N, C-alpha and C positions, 0 to 999 in steps of 0.2 A: 308149478313152474310158469305157466301162462299168466296166472293171477299176479305173480311177481312182476312180470314185464308190463302188464296193464297198469299196475300201481306206479311203476317208474315213468311210463308214458304220461299218465295224468299229472305227475309231478312236473315233468318237463313242460307240458302245455300251460300248467299254472305259472311256471317261472316266465315263460315267453309273454304271457298276458300282462304280468307285473311289470316287465321291462318296458313293454309298449305304453303302458299307462304312465309310467314315469317319464317317458320321452314326450308325452302330451300334456304334462303337468304345468307348463308355463315357466319352469326354471331355466336360467340361462347360464352358460359357461362363465367361468371367472374371466374378468377383464372388462374394458369399457365398450368393446364392440359386440353386437349381437352374433357375429360370425364366430366368436370364440377366439379371434386373433388376440395377440398380446397388445397392450396399450402402445400407441405410437410414441416416439421419443417426445418428451415434454408433457405428455398426457398423464392424467392421474384419476384414480377412481375417487368418487365423491366423498367417501369416508376416509380418505388418506389426508395426511397433513401436506401442506404446500412445501414441496421440496426445493431446497436451495443448496448450492454446492460452492466450494472455494478451492482454488488451486494456488498453491504457494511455491515460491522459488527456493525457500530455506525451511529449516525445521521450526516448529512452533515454539521451541525452547530457545531460540537464538537471542532472546532478550532485546531484539531490535525490530526490523521491519515486519517479519512474518509474525512475531509475537503480538505486535500491535494490531495487525489485521485479525489475528485469531481472537484477540480480546473483543474486537468488533463483532466477530461471529457469535461469540458467547452472549454478548449484549443483545444481538438480534434474537437469539434463542429465548433469552429471558423476557424480552419485551413483547414478543409475538408468540404466544403459546401455540397458535395454529400452524407455525412454521416448523418444519424439520430441517434444522441447519447443522446436523450431525456429520455431514459428509465433507471431508476435506482431504486433499492430497498434498503432502508436503514434499519439499526437496525435489520438485519436478524441474529438470534442466530446461533452459530457454532454447530448445531445439525441437526437432521432429517428434520427440517423445511427448511434448506438450500437445501436439495435435491428437495423439492416441488417447491421452488422458481427458482432453476436453470432449472427444467423441464418446468415450466411455461414460462420462458424466451426463451427457445429453441423452444417451441411450437408456439411462437408468431412471429417466423420468423427472430430472431436475428442471424446474420451470426457470430458475435464474442461476447463472453461473458466474461468479466473480473471479476474474483472472488477475492476480495481483502483482504482476511484474512487467516491466517495459518489453522484455524480449518475447512475450507470449503474443504480441500484437497481431502479426501477420497470421498465426495459426488460429487465433480467435475469429479473424475475418473469414478465414477458409472454412472453418468448421460451422460458423453461423449460417453461411449459405445453404448448408445441407439441412439445418434445423431451424426453419423460420419461425416455428412456434416456441422456441426458447429464446429467452432474453439473456445476452452476454453483456457483462460490464467489464471493461478493461481498464486497469489502473495505470496512469501515466502516459498512456499512449495518445495517438492523434488521429486514428483511423476509425471512422464510424460506419454504420449501416443502419437499415431500417430497425433491425433487432440487435444492434451493438451500439452501446454508449461508452463513453470514456469518463473517468472521474480522477481527480487529483485535488491538491490544495496548495494554497499560497504559502508554502513552507519558507519562502523568502522572508515572510514577516517575522516569525520567530528566529530565523536565521540572523537577520539583522539585529535583533535584540541580543541574541547570544554573542554576536560580534562586539556589541557595546560592552558586554561583560568582560569579554576577553581583552578588549582594548584598555580597559580600566585596571585590569588585574595583572597584565604583563609588566615585567621589569626589563626584559631584554628587547622589547619592541619587535620580537620575532614570534609570530604565531605559526604553528604547524597545521596543516590540513591533509588528512588521510582520505583520499578521493577514490571512489569505486571505478566507474566506467566514464569515459569522456563523452557523455550525452548531454543535452541541454539541461535536463533536470539537475544533474550534479554541478554543472558549470553555473547555473543559476544560483545554487546554494553558496558556492564559494564566493561569487560576486557579492551577494547579499551580505554574507558574513564580513567580507572585507570592507564594504561600504559602512556598515555598522561600527566596525572596529575604528576605522579611520575618522568616523564622525566625532569620536571622543578623544582620539589620539592619532593625529595626522602623521606621526612618525612610524606607525606600525607597518610592517611587511608581513604578508602571508605566504609562506612556502608551501607548495603543493607536491605531494608524492602520490602517484597513480598505482593502484594494485591490481586493477582490472578484475576485481572480484566483488561479489556481494556478501559472501559469507565464507571467510577463511580467517579464523581467529589467529593463527600463527603468522600469516602473511600481513595481516592488518596490524598486528602488534609490532612486527619487525619494521614496517613502514613508519610507525610512530617513533620507534627507537632512532631511526635514521634522522628524522626531523629534530628529535631532541639532541642528537649529536650535532646537528647544524645550528644549535643555539635556541631553538624554540622552547619557551617556558610555559606555553599553553597549547594543548593539542585538541583540535576539532576534527570531526569526522563525518563522512557520508558512507557509513558501513553499517552492517547488521549485527556486529558483536561489540562487547565492551573491551575488546583487546587493545585499542588505542588508549582508552582510559586507564587500563591496568598498567600499560607502559609508562604512562605519565606518573602514575602513583609510585611505581618502583623507582623512578628517578626524583621523587620529591617535587614534581611539578603539577600544574593544573590541567584539567580536561574539560571539554564541552562535549556531552554526549549527543545522541541522535535516536529518534523514533520513539524511545520510552525513557522514563526517569531512570538514568543509569547510576544514581548515587550509591545504591547498594553494592555495586560491583567494584567500585573505586571510591569509597567514602572519603578518603583523604585527598583526592584529586578533583573529583567531578564538581564543577561549579553550578551547572544547570544543563538542561538538554531541551532542544526543540523537539516537540512530541506530536504524535498523531492521535487523533480520536475518531476512529472510523465508525463506531457503533450507530450514532444518530443517522448518518448517511445510509448505512445499510437498512435501518428500519424504514426510513422514508422511501427508499428505492423499492423494497420488496412490497411494501404497502401499495405503492403506485402500480406496480405490475400486476398484483392481485386484483386491484380495483379497476384495471383497464384504462388507467390514466397516464401510464408511463409513455414517454416519447424519447427517442434517442437524442442525446445531448452531450456536450463537452462540459461536464460540471467541474468547477474550479472553486472550491470552498476557501474560506478565509478564517482569521481569528474571530471575526464577528460571528461567523457560523458555528465556531467551536470546533471545526475539524482539525485545526492546527492550533498550537499554543506553545508557550514556553513553560517548561516544567518547573518544579520548585527550585528555589535557590539553595545552595549549600550555606551553612552558617559561616563559611569563610568569606562570603560576599558582603562587603560592608553595606550598612543601611543606606548611605548616601548613593551608592551604585544602584541598589535596588530601586530607590525612589526615582532616579534618573531613568532607569530602563521601564519601570511601570508608567511613568508619565508618557514616554514615547509609545508604549504599547496602547495606551488609551487614545492617543492621537491617531494611531493606525486604525483602531476599531472604530473610531468616530468619523473616519475618512478625511482627516485633516492632514495626514502624512502618507506619502506613497513611496515605497522603498526605491523604486528605479525612476526617480525624477532628477532632472538635470540641475546643475551641471555634472555629467559623468564623463570621465576620460577613460580611454583604454590604456593598456600597458605601455604603449609608445607615447602617451601624452596627448594623443588626438582626442578632441572633444566628439563624443559619439552622441551624447544627449545634451543639447543646449539648455542653459538655465531657463527655468520656467516651463520646460516641456517634460512630458512623461513618456516613457516607452510604451508602445502599444502592447496589448496582451499577446498578440501574435509574435512580436519581436522577443518579448520575454520568454515565451515558450520555445523560441528557436535560438536561444543564446548560443553563440559559437566563438565568443571572444571574452577575454579577461579584462576586468577593470583595473585601473591604476592601483598599484599597491600589491598585486598578486605576483609572486615570483614562481614561474613554472610555465610549461607549454601545454597546449592541448593536442594530444596525439591525433594524427589523421587516420 
């Protein structure tokens, strides 16, 4: 019996020696810190991929704004194999919930976070203060910080070109515009579209209906039907769904899409679409952050950069119209034509931009008035 106890005691002593030896072997606990604590927000182990995350206001299948950003995310993952761009949060409301999501993404070790809607702006600034080692990029906003930059594009360029198409294709001289929210971005697009249309057809009027939505297929389609009832025979939009295009098709009229090439959703109506191409910007930005060369900026890309463009023409657009539009497109790319150059009048007929002058970039970004030819009001 005593021999049995001695044997057990020997085994226990041997086990204690083995444990002590393992503790002195030089192995470290998992994580970046020697203390064994979890990596801080934004930090990553050396053998992990560079983590990048996206937050979307709509679903990735909206065929519009969010879909275009998600194509950019996929492009990023394809072009930079060392990047983990698999994390995205879709249909995040532009409210307090955005702060929670942004915080969660920072805590999970993402080094770059792209917030892709205007209403996320204040939440991005607030969360960025807590995570100085994370770079935040906010789309369409105007507030920056040391680790926060903004990015957008001169969508007014392809908007102007699409207006030329609409101005040439209308028979009623009434164009309808389904507008999202009354912010400078949307107002700027309406004005550019109107200027383009009236450059080829001075008799054109552009009627505007606001939905106060980004993604609501039923509401956006219904708004387009109201415009069609008011005599519009071409429907343009600043919305994330093809609903307005489908309304035009149902009535046998034309449509101008937005965000992506929307021909497949209304092939008998859609003439063309101003489109986004976010991928190259995402690649350039993530590379700069990784290399330590990124600095906060207000990026505003152009057709020359390739971030914005006019989508393919429908076969319903005559060749002479295509040639006219393509000529103007080349003038824009070559810097020979600027969309918001005078003379430009507002709705009341007052000259806002004298002949020979150009609107400043700051004034363009802060648009709060309609140009001559627009019928509608900007809600306060």
